[in-house]
Steps between C-alpha positions, in 0.01 A plus 500: 500500500648835399402837637355744247725785395403830650616833365587745776561869445584754767254785455593854580220754538694731268509242221247506220358229278336523161154362426662203324730427794207530738286264294778240475580519872137451598374266229260750346466621145588861422131557423408377849756736655352784294153403624621514861634850426157594361335372821738718703668204671840576345644843445763577240774737609552826316772424248652672199477187283199388300470168683347518849718389790396387847667496839651163582322528836175387337641158403452306826135603541428442131656155511296415809180625334566307178571186703161546671344563160635172371415301814149642544416564132445874550437757229726803449261743665517291819879492471494881477295516820740256668797717407335808645414318823848347530649847459264643762583218743872567455453872572292426811753246629779758463291753693431248778873419530582870514236570764611203709858626487387847612288361784773272629748788490279752681289288734610388845483133582139389476318424821376147539133485408240298681451420865793532733624179660362428844747520786416349837561750777772403746381554856 
């Protein structure tokens, strides 16, 4: 039994990918990528060239959404909704981490909640 080959690429938020690269990396056609752009799920970056480019940051969520599409037989509109929700979840998780860090930095040690333990008086 051999393990399947997996292509791994280190993604930098400053890197960009073309529509063709995005479609190949996620297993979509270029027309499907264009449809996701039309739905507002993907946003092309402002670029001087004629071909639209996208931030490489969108790849992990898009790959996850296309995997769900394949596994659950979803249409592209549903994939677009998934991408928007995955993005929103990521933003909210970052905010929660930030707020937790602020609270732990500024708050004194939390008092134990609940009833206090009973101590028998010593006579």
